[in-house]
N, CA and C atoms as a LAMMPS dump frame, in Angstrom:
ITEM: TIMESTEP
0
ITEM: NUMBER OF ATOMS
498
ITEM: BOX BOUNDS ff ff ff
-5.0000000000000000e+02 5.0000000000000000e+02
-5.0000000000000000e+02 5.0000000000000000e+02
-5.0000000000000000e+02 5.0000000000000000e+02
ITEM: ATOMS id mol type element x y z
1 1 1 N -392.419 -186.558 253.28
2 1 2 C -392.613 -187.173 251.839
3 1 3 C -392.532 -186.182 250.754
4 2 1 N -392.849 -184.939 251.005
5 2 2 C -392.826 -183.902 249.908
6 2 3 C -391.415 -183.695 249.471
7 3 1 N -390.481 -183.596 250.487
8 3 2 C -389.043 -183.402 250.111
9 3 3 C -388.596 -184.605 249.316
10 4 1 N -388.8 -185.759 249.645
11 4 2 C -388.379 -186.969 248.838
12 4 3 C -388.839 -186.841 247.434
13 5 1 N -390.134 -186.457 247.154
14 5 2 C -390.619 -186.386 245.848
15 5 3 C -389.962 -185.317 245.05
16 6 1 N -389.577 -184.168 245.707
17 6 2 C -388.785 -183.209 245.04
18 6 3 C -387.404 -183.508 244.711
19 7 1 N -386.86 -184.562 245.383
20 7 2 C -385.49 -184.835 245.064
21 7 3 C -385.369 -185.619 243.758
22 8 1 N -386.427 -186.212 243.377
23 8 2 C -386.393 -187.045 242.214
24 8 3 C -386.99 -186.288 240.95
25 9 1 N -386.304 -186.175 239.829
26 9 2 C -386.776 -185.451 238.775
27 9 3 C -387.337 -186.581 237.773
28 10 1 N -388.672 -186.475 237.485
29 10 2 C -389.285 -187.36 236.533
30 10 3 C -388.927 -187.073 235.174
31 11 1 N -388.816 -188.155 234.343
32 11 2 C -388.457 -187.985 232.884
33 11 3 C -389.559 -187.172 232.207
34 12 1 N -389.055 -186.22 231.34
35 12 2 C -390.09 -185.483 230.638
36 12 3 C -390.161 -186.074 229.234
37 13 1 N -391.324 -186.575 228.817
38 13 2 C -391.47 -187.278 227.589
39 13 3 C -391.31 -186.287 226.423
40 14 1 N -391.153 -186.771 225.231
41 14 2 C -391.047 -186.06 223.99
42 14 3 C -392.312 -185.105 223.831
43 15 1 N -393.321 -185.721 224.012
44 15 2 C -394.622 -184.945 223.892
45 15 3 C -394.693 -183.813 224.951
46 16 1 N -394.272 -184.127 226.113
47 16 2 C -394.243 -183.008 227.217
48 16 3 C -393.273 -181.867 226.858
49 17 1 N -392.086 -182.374 226.312
50 17 2 C -391.147 -181.36 225.823
51 17 3 C -391.743 -180.446 224.831
52 18 1 N -392.418 -181.014 223.913
53 18 2 C -393.134 -180.211 222.856
54 18 3 C -394.066 -179.225 223.428
55 19 1 N -394.963 -179.777 224.448
56 19 2 C -395.888 -178.849 225.083
57 19 3 C -395.182 -177.652 225.732
58 20 1 N -394.145 -178.032 226.614
59 20 2 C -393.332 -177.06 227.235
60 20 3 C -392.779 -175.968 226.179
61 21 1 N -392.218 -176.44 225.119
62 21 2 C -391.591 -175.469 224.131
63 21 3 C -392.749 -174.691 223.493
64 22 1 N -393.947 -175.248 223.148
65 22 2 C -395.005 -174.488 222.504
66 22 3 C -395.503 -173.448 223.434
67 23 1 N -395.736 -173.874 224.788
68 23 2 C -396.293 -172.88 225.75
69 23 3 C -395.207 -171.85 225.922
70 24 1 N -394.018 -172.128 226.063
71 24 2 C -392.88 -171.227 226.335
72 24 3 C -392.686 -170.216 225.165
73 25 1 N -392.902 -170.677 224.035
74 25 2 C -392.722 -169.703 222.868
75 25 3 C -393.684 -168.559 222.932
76 26 1 N -394.88 -168.77 223.445
77 26 2 C -395.805 -167.681 223.644
78 26 3 C -395.483 -166.771 224.878
79 27 1 N -394.973 -167.508 225.838
80 27 2 C -394.63 -166.723 227.032
81 27 3 C -393.393 -165.881 226.81
82 28 1 N -392.427 -166.53 226.216
83 28 2 C -391.169 -165.801 225.93
84 28 3 C -391.279 -164.677 224.925
85 29 1 N -392.333 -164.605 224.186
86 29 2 C -392.581 -163.494 223.279
87 29 3 C -392.803 -162.214 224.104
88 30 1 N -393.16 -162.351 225.345
89 30 2 C -393.383 -161.301 226.303
90 30 3 C -392.457 -161.476 227.485
91 31 1 N -391.209 -161.9 227.213
92 31 2 C -390.333 -162.335 228.304
93 31 3 C -390.088 -161.303 229.401
94 32 1 N -389.921 -160.106 229.102
95 32 2 C -389.618 -159.144 230.118
96 32 3 C -390.887 -158.884 231.075
97 33 1 N -391.976 -158.645 230.401
98 33 2 C -393.175 -158.484 231.127
99 33 3 C -393.641 -159.602 232.052
100 34 1 N -393.493 -160.796 231.532
101 34 2 C -393.876 -161.957 232.261
102 34 3 C -392.793 -162.188 233.318
103 35 1 N -391.576 -161.987 233.013
104 35 2 C -390.464 -162.099 234.087
105 35 3 C -390.667 -161.196 235.201
106 36 1 N -391.024 -159.903 234.897
107 36 2 C -391.256 -158.942 235.905
108 36 3 C -392.502 -159.323 236.763
109 37 1 N -393.486 -159.788 236.097
110 37 2 C -394.723 -160.321 236.813
111 37 3 C -394.386 -161.47 237.826
112 38 1 N -393.534 -162.316 237.309
113 38 2 C -393.12 -163.537 238.157
114 38 3 C -392.329 -162.962 239.348
115 39 1 N -391.373 -162.048 239.098
116 39 2 C -390.463 -161.644 240.141
117 39 3 C -391.329 -160.749 241.247
118 40 1 N -392.184 -159.951 240.657
119 40 2 C -392.986 -159.094 241.676
120 40 3 C -393.823 -160.053 242.506
121 41 1 N -394.533 -160.956 241.973
122 41 2 C -395.381 -161.882 242.699
123 41 3 C -394.536 -162.713 243.666
124 42 1 N -393.365 -163.165 243.304
125 42 2 C -392.336 -163.737 244.131
126 42 3 C -392.062 -162.918 245.321
127 43 1 N -391.649 -161.709 245.112
128 43 2 C -391.245 -160.858 246.193
129 43 3 C -392.461 -160.503 247.116
130 44 1 N -393.59 -160.306 246.543
131 44 2 C -394.779 -160.075 247.326
132 44 3 C -395.14 -161.232 248.156
133 45 1 N -395.216 -162.453 247.653
134 45 2 C -395.522 -163.69 248.384
135 45 3 C -394.35 -164.033 249.37
136 46 1 N -393.216 -163.905 248.944
137 46 2 C -391.999 -164.278 249.745
138 46 3 C -391.079 -163.082 249.907
139 47 1 N -391.428 -162.134 250.673
140 47 2 C -390.671 -160.866 250.981
141 47 3 C -389.24 -161.124 251.443
142 48 1 N -389.047 -162.243 252.139
143 48 2 C -387.718 -162.562 252.615
144 48 3 C -386.743 -162.849 251.522
145 49 1 N -387.275 -163.051 250.265
146 49 2 C -386.3 -163.38 249.123
147 49 3 C -385.643 -162.021 248.722
148 50 1 N -386.322 -160.832 249.049
149 50 2 C -385.597 -159.608 248.706
150 50 3 C -384.299 -159.287 249.378
151 51 1 N -384.106 -160.009 250.425
152 51 2 C -382.845 -159.791 251.135
153 51 3 C -381.554 -159.983 250.35
154 52 1 N -381.684 -160.71 249.258
155 52 2 C -380.58 -161.073 248.373
156 52 3 C -380.385 -159.979 247.258
157 53 1 N -381.133 -159.013 247.284
158 53 2 C -381.083 -157.926 246.245
159 53 3 C -380.976 -156.537 246.886
160 54 1 N -379.756 -156.061 246.897
161 54 2 C -379.481 -154.813 247.572
162 54 3 C -380.217 -153.619 246.774
163 55 1 N -380.398 -153.833 245.491
164 55 2 C -381.045 -152.693 244.699
165 55 3 C -382.525 -152.547 244.99
166 56 1 N -383.097 -153.541 245.301
167 56 2 C -384.627 -153.414 245.505
168 56 3 C -385.105 -154.122 246.799
169 57 1 N -384.337 -154.407 247.766
170 57 2 C -384.766 -155.131 248.969
171 57 3 C -385.706 -154.332 249.818
172 58 1 N -385.629 -152.974 249.684
173 58 2 C -386.463 -152.128 250.504
174 58 3 C -387.694 -151.777 249.964
175 59 1 N -387.958 -152.2 248.683
176 59 2 C -389.181 -151.913 247.907
177 59 3 C -390.367 -152.788 248.421
178 60 1 N -391.413 -152.093 248.778
179 60 2 C -392.57 -152.686 249.137
180 60 3 C -393.749 -152.648 248.03
181 61 1 N -393.755 -151.625 247.338
182 61 2 C -394.777 -151.299 246.42
183 61 3 C -394.511 -152.058 245.111
184 62 1 N -395.512 -152.911 244.721
185 62 2 C -395.299 -153.537 243.36
186 62 3 C -395.026 -152.713 242.211
187 63 1 N -395.693 -151.517 242.161
188 63 2 C -395.529 -150.588 241.137
189 63 3 C -394.146 -150.017 241.059
190 64 1 N -393.471 -149.747 242.201
191 64 2 C -392.214 -149.333 242.286
192 64 3 C -391.23 -150.548 241.879
193 65 1 N -391.55 -151.705 242.243
194 65 2 C -390.793 -152.839 241.775
195 65 3 C -390.822 -152.953 240.204
196 66 1 N -391.996 -152.722 239.717
197 66 2 C -392.228 -152.873 238.261
198 66 3 C -391.429 -151.822 237.519
199 67 1 N -391.2 -150.695 238.079
200 67 2 C -390.41 -149.668 237.368
201 67 3 C -388.876 -149.79 237.654
202 68 1 N -388.43 -150.706 238.593
203 68 2 C -387.014 -150.819 238.853
204 68 3 C -386.251 -151.422 237.557
205 69 1 N -385.32 -150.682 237.207
206 69 2 C -384.48 -151.14 236.129
207 69 3 C -383.745 -152.39 236.54
208 70 1 N -383.23 -152.478 237.722
209 70 2 C -382.511 -153.73 238.19
210 70 3 C -383.389 -154.885 238.31
211 71 1 N -384.639 -154.745 238.699
212 71 2 C -385.53 -155.772 238.642
213 71 3 C -385.823 -156.321 237.27
214 72 1 N -386.073 -155.354 236.402
215 72 2 C -386.338 -155.779 234.952
216 72 3 C -385.118 -156.511 234.392
217 73 1 N -383.89 -156.105 234.706
218 73 2 C -382.68 -156.758 234.249
219 73 3 C -382.64 -158.111 234.804
220 74 1 N -382.958 -158.256 236.003
221 74 2 C -382.901 -159.596 236.694
222 74 3 C -383.928 -160.567 236.038
223 75 1 N -385.146 -159.965 235.727
224 75 2 C -386.233 -160.712 235.151
225 75 3 C -385.764 -161.25 233.836
226 76 1 N -385.175 -160.369 232.976
227 76 2 C -384.543 -160.795 231.688
228 76 3 C -383.577 -161.967 231.804
229 77 1 N -382.784 -161.861 232.877
230 77 2 C -381.715 -162.985 233.062
231 77 3 C -382.425 -164.245 233.457
232 78 1 N -383.385 -164.16 234.364
233 78 2 C -384.114 -165.336 234.803
234 78 3 C -384.808 -166.023 233.546
235 79 1 N -385.469 -165.108 232.85
236 79 2 C -386.235 -165.707 231.59
237 79 3 C -385.305 -166.206 230.542
238 80 1 N -384.162 -165.594 230.447
239 80 2 C -383.091 -165.995 229.498
240 80 3 C -382.631 -167.436 229.831
241 81 1 N -382.352 -167.62 231.133
242 81 2 C -381.849 -168.902 231.649
243 81 3 C -382.912 -170.055 231.372
244 82 1 N -384.108 -169.728 231.753
245 82 2 C -385.32 -170.667 231.471
246 82 3 C -385.367 -170.95 229.91
247 83 1 N -385.275 -169.937 229.138
248 83 2 C -385.28 -170.091 227.753
249 83 3 C -384.242 -171.033 227.262
250 84 1 N -383.039 -170.888 227.714
251 84 2 C -381.877 -171.802 227.359
252 84 3 C -382.225 -173.202 227.65
253 85 1 N -382.828 -173.423 228.94
254 85 2 C -383.189 -174.758 229.371
255 85 3 C -384.328 -175.216 228.384
256 86 1 N -385.314 -174.52 228.202
257 86 2 C -386.356 -175.01 227.291
258 86 3 C -385.866 -175.232 225.878
259 87 1 N -385.064 -174.527 225.341
260 87 2 C -384.536 -174.611 224.018
261 87 3 C -383.677 -175.918 223.907
262 88 1 N -383.194 -176.374 225.049
263 88 2 C -382.177 -177.594 225.006
264 88 3 C -382.772 -178.687 225.756
265 89 1 N -384.091 -178.822 225.777
266 89 2 C -384.719 -179.891 226.554
267 89 3 C -384.201 -181.342 225.93
268 90 1 N -383.843 -181.341 224.732
269 90 2 C -383.368 -182.595 224.13
270 90 3 C -381.879 -182.854 224.357
271 91 1 N -381.194 -181.953 224.99
272 91 2 C -379.796 -182.036 225.335
273 91 3 C -379.65 -181.987 226.829
274 92 1 N -379.722 -183.207 227.497
275 92 2 C -379.664 -183.121 228.929
276 92 3 C -378.33 -182.542 229.514
277 93 1 N -377.179 -182.774 228.791
278 93 2 C -375.935 -182.217 229.316
279 93 3 C -375.982 -180.802 229.295
280 94 1 N -376.564 -180.091 228.251
281 94 2 C -376.706 -178.707 228.21
282 94 3 C -377.591 -178.141 229.313
283 95 1 N -378.668 -178.833 229.551
284 95 2 C -379.549 -178.506 230.643
285 95 3 C -378.851 -178.529 231.995
286 96 1 N -378.248 -179.619 232.186
287 96 2 C -377.412 -179.857 233.451
288 96 3 C -376.414 -178.829 233.626
289 97 1 N -375.746 -178.422 232.593
290 97 2 C -374.631 -177.342 232.548
291 97 3 C -375.15 -175.997 232.934
292 98 1 N -376.281 -175.62 232.226
293 98 2 C -376.873 -174.288 232.516
294 98 3 C -377.332 -174.204 233.956
295 99 1 N -378.132 -175.256 234.364
296 99 2 C -378.669 -175.129 235.767
297 99 3 C -377.587 -175.285 236.84
298 100 1 N -376.466 -175.986 236.499
299 100 2 C -375.405 -176.087 237.453
300 100 3 C -374.683 -174.695 237.537
301 101 1 N -374.564 -173.99 236.436
302 101 2 C -373.982 -172.657 236.614
303 101 3 C -374.86 -171.725 237.45
304 102 1 N -376.24 -171.846 237.237
305 102 2 C -377.112 -170.992 237.986
306 102 3 C -377.009 -171.356 239.435
307 103 1 N -377.076 -172.726 239.724
308 103 2 C -377.056 -173.157 241.133
309 103 3 C -375.697 -172.744 241.831
310 104 1 N -374.583 -172.884 241.224
311 104 2 C -373.313 -172.659 241.786
312 104 3 C -373.221 -171.12 242.022
313 105 1 N -373.587 -170.248 241.073
314 105 2 C -373.684 -168.802 241.342
315 105 3 C -374.455 -168.423 242.42
316 106 1 N -375.66 -168.977 242.533
317 106 2 C -376.562 -168.551 243.695
318 106 3 C -376.106 -169.104 244.927
319 107 1 N -375.395 -170.197 244.978
320 107 2 C -374.844 -170.829 246.211
321 107 3 C -373.681 -170.073 246.655
322 108 1 N -372.706 -169.904 245.725
323 108 2 C -371.385 -169.367 246.211
324 108 3 C -371.323 -167.892 246.261
325 109 1 N -371.774 -167.267 245.1
326 109 2 C -371.677 -165.675 245.012
327 109 3 C -372.818 -165.051 245.772
328 110 1 N -374.1 -165.551 245.554
329 110 2 C -375.247 -164.844 246.112
330 110 3 C -375.695 -165.289 247.448
331 111 1 N -375.262 -166.466 247.84
332 111 2 C -375.634 -167.153 249.031
333 111 3 C -377.063 -167.245 249.23
334 112 1 N -377.815 -167.536 248.218
335 112 2 C -379.303 -167.698 248.24
336 112 3 C -379.661 -169.121 248.653
337 113 1 N -380.574 -169.227 249.598
338 113 2 C -381.003 -170.488 250.084
339 113 3 C -381.664 -171.233 248.935
340 114 1 N -381.421 -172.546 248.731
341 114 2 C -381.985 -173.214 247.578
342 114 3 C -383.545 -173.362 247.677
343 115 1 N -384.254 -173.263 248.748
344 115 2 C -385.616 -173.403 248.833
345 115 3 C -386.297 -172.309 247.96
346 116 1 N -385.613 -171.107 247.759
347 116 2 C -386.195 -170.069 246.956
348 116 3 C -386.43 -170.433 245.47
349 117 1 N -385.675 -171.434 245.018
350 117 2 C -385.795 -171.927 243.65
351 117 3 C -387.158 -172.738 243.611
352 118 1 N -387.418 -173.457 244.632
353 118 2 C -388.718 -174.116 244.65
354 118 3 C -389.927 -173.2 244.681
355 119 1 N -389.691 -172.142 245.494
356 119 2 C -390.752 -171.084 245.57
357 119 3 C -390.872 -170.358 244.192
358 120 1 N -389.72 -169.903 243.717
359 120 2 C -389.741 -169.174 242.46
360 120 3 C -390.405 -169.959 241.206
361 121 1 N -389.992 -171.144 241.204
362 121 2 C -390.631 -171.984 240.089
363 121 3 C -392.16 -172.187 240.351
364 122 1 N -392.552 -172.321 241.553
365 122 2 C -394.052 -172.408 241.851
366 122 3 C -394.702 -171.14 241.348
367 123 1 N -394.157 -169.99 241.701
368 123 2 C -394.755 -168.719 241.215
369 123 3 C -394.754 -168.64 239.763
370 124 1 N -393.69 -169.098 239.173
371 124 2 C -393.583 -169.07 237.675
372 124 3 C -394.756 -169.756 237.074
373 125 1 N -395.071 -171.016 237.663
374 125 2 C -396.162 -171.741 237.113
375 125 3 C -397.557 -171.06 237.285
376 126 1 N -397.605 -170.442 238.407
377 126 2 C -398.969 -169.75 238.71
378 126 3 C -399.161 -168.552 237.711
379 127 1 N -398.074 -167.807 237.523
380 127 2 C -398.15 -166.676 236.576
381 127 3 C -398.497 -167.114 235.155
382 128 1 N -397.658 -168.107 234.771
383 128 2 C -397.928 -168.611 233.348
384 128 3 C -399.336 -169.111 233.231
385 129 1 N -399.704 -169.949 234.19
386 129 2 C -401.151 -170.542 234.159
387 129 3 C -402.208 -169.468 234.145
388 130 1 N -402.001 -168.352 234.879
389 130 2 C -402.986 -167.207 234.781
390 130 3 C -403.016 -166.421 233.488
391 131 1 N -401.684 -166.088 233.111
392 131 2 C -401.596 -165.097 231.942
393 131 3 C -401.817 -165.878 230.625
394 132 1 N -401.525 -167.142 230.652
395 132 2 C -401.804 -167.969 229.414
396 132 3 C -402.754 -169.107 229.668
397 133 1 N -403.845 -168.748 230.248
398 133 2 C -404.843 -169.758 230.681
399 133 3 C -405.336 -170.625 229.506
400 134 1 N -405.475 -170.118 228.264
401 134 2 C -405.872 -170.883 227.24
402 134 3 C -404.902 -171.907 226.734
403 135 1 N -403.623 -171.697 227.033
404 135 2 C -402.517 -172.574 226.627
405 135 3 C -402.171 -173.526 227.703
406 136 1 N -402.539 -173.184 228.895
407 136 2 C -402.185 -173.992 230.054
408 136 3 C -403.168 -175.034 230.295
409 137 1 N -403.166 -176.037 229.496
410 137 2 C -404.123 -177.169 229.643
411 137 3 C -403.657 -178.152 230.795
412 138 1 N -404.431 -179.067 231.145
413 138 2 C -404.02 -180.049 232.137
414 138 3 C -402.669 -180.738 231.717
415 139 1 N -402.557 -180.997 230.496
416 139 2 C -401.313 -181.637 229.858
417 139 3 C -400.135 -180.6 230.032
418 140 1 N -400.393 -179.399 229.723
419 140 2 C -399.287 -178.42 229.922
420 140 3 C -398.94 -178.163 231.374
421 141 1 N -399.976 -178.162 232.188
422 141 2 C -399.647 -178.108 233.669
423 141 3 C -398.764 -179.253 234.134
424 142 1 N -399.113 -180.442 233.776
425 142 2 C -398.389 -181.624 234.154
426 142 3 C -396.936 -181.592 233.619
427 143 1 N -396.76 -181.236 232.343
428 143 2 C -395.412 -181.07 231.751
429 143 3 C -394.618 -179.994 232.495
430 144 1 N -395.261 -178.875 232.79
431 144 2 C -394.569 -177.786 233.482
432 144 3 C -394.189 -178.161 234.957
433 145 1 N -395.057 -178.944 235.513
434 145 2 C -394.676 -179.422 236.895
435 145 3 C -393.413 -180.293 236.88
436 146 1 N -393.298 -181.09 235.807
437 146 2 C -391.951 -181.777 235.643
438 146 3 C -390.866 -180.884 235.337
439 147 1 N -391.084 -179.932 234.617
440 147 2 C -390.063 -178.9 234.322
441 147 3 C -389.552 -178.237 235.486
442 148 1 N -390.571 -177.838 236.322
443 148 2 C -390.24 -177.187 237.699
444 148 3 C -389.404 -178.137 238.476
445 149 1 N -389.688 -179.369 238.587
446 149 2 C -388.993 -180.33 239.388
447 149 3 C -387.558 -180.56 238.733
448 150 1 N -387.468 -180.436 237.343
449 150 2 C -386.121 -180.66 236.699
450 150 3 C -385.271 -179.435 237.098
451 151 1 N -385.767 -178.222 237.07
452 151 2 C -385.025 -177.149 237.397
453 151 3 C -384.57 -177.134 238.848
454 152 1 N -385.464 -177.446 239.758
455 152 2 C -385.108 -177.452 241.136
456 152 3 C -384.057 -178.522 241.456
457 153 1 N -384.345 -179.715 240.84
458 153 2 C -383.395 -180.883 241.186
459 153 3 C -381.968 -180.598 240.706
460 154 1 N -381.757 -180.017 239.408
461 154 2 C -380.473 -179.66 238.954
462 154 3 C -379.852 -178.551 239.667
463 155 1 N -380.56 -177.557 240.062
464 155 2 C -380.01 -176.435 240.799
465 155 3 C -379.541 -176.871 242.241
466 156 1 N -380.388 -177.623 242.968
467 156 2 C -380.001 -178.101 244.221
468 156 3 C -378.847 -179.028 244.16
469 157 1 N -378.757 -179.878 243.119
470 157 2 C -377.613 -180.745 242.918
471 157 3 C -376.332 -179.995 242.922
472 158 1 N -376.329 -178.767 242.274
473 158 2 C -375.145 -177.9 242.138
474 158 3 C -374.865 -177.394 243.548
475 159 1 N -375.817 -177.078 244.396
476 159 2 C -375.609 -176.614 245.772
477 159 3 C -374.892 -177.736 246.534
478 160 1 N -375.406 -179.014 246.391
479 160 2 C -374.762 -180.087 247.043
480 160 3 C -373.303 -180.241 246.634
481 161 1 N -373.075 -180.128 245.335
482 161 2 C -371.677 -180.281 244.742
483 161 3 C -370.75 -179.233 245.262
484 162 1 N -371.149 -178.106 245.549
485 162 2 C -370.259 -177.087 246.098
486 162 3 C -370.217 -177.148 247.643
487 163 1 N -370.933 -178.055 248.312
488 163 2 C -370.879 -178.327 249.698
489 163 3 C -371.646 -177.263 250.499
490 164 1 N -372.848 -176.74 249.911
491 164 2 C -373.692 -175.716 250.506
492 164 3 C -374.082 -176.199 251.984
493 165 1 N -373.785 -175.269 252.878
494 165 2 C -374.179 -175.388 254.214
495 165 3 C -374.862 -174.113 254.71
496 166 1 N -376.1 -174.242 255.255
497 166 2 C -376.868 -173.126 255.62
498 166 3 C -376.348 -172.535 256.97
């Protein structure tokens, strides 16, 4: 049942879009630090994800990861992509286009299993909820849960479009 629920993206209301954008504006003000925190937690919780990153796949120490210029660069790219989605929540074609590019690149070029997007977006929510606890109201959590599903649904649709086979 969990998989079926993840396959469907719930509509994000205008009020929820506003909550996402307001929360994100505070998060994105510290985009590199938050992005690095998200990636470090992701790699600590899911060490198998490091296999896709030749530059830091052998790093075990979170402090070493934090100092990695390559990890910081990737964190900025991840946060930039999310920022583009958040800024364009009212333009579903732009959102689809951005996430399709991300999905296709990760499927074809990087050969990343799509489940890692589900894991990464879950970690993203955890880190944002902890670091911005005052902003992460139950309404914000609900809106961001829909956002997480939107990201995962669009990215995995791109995987299906390119005929991803594990």
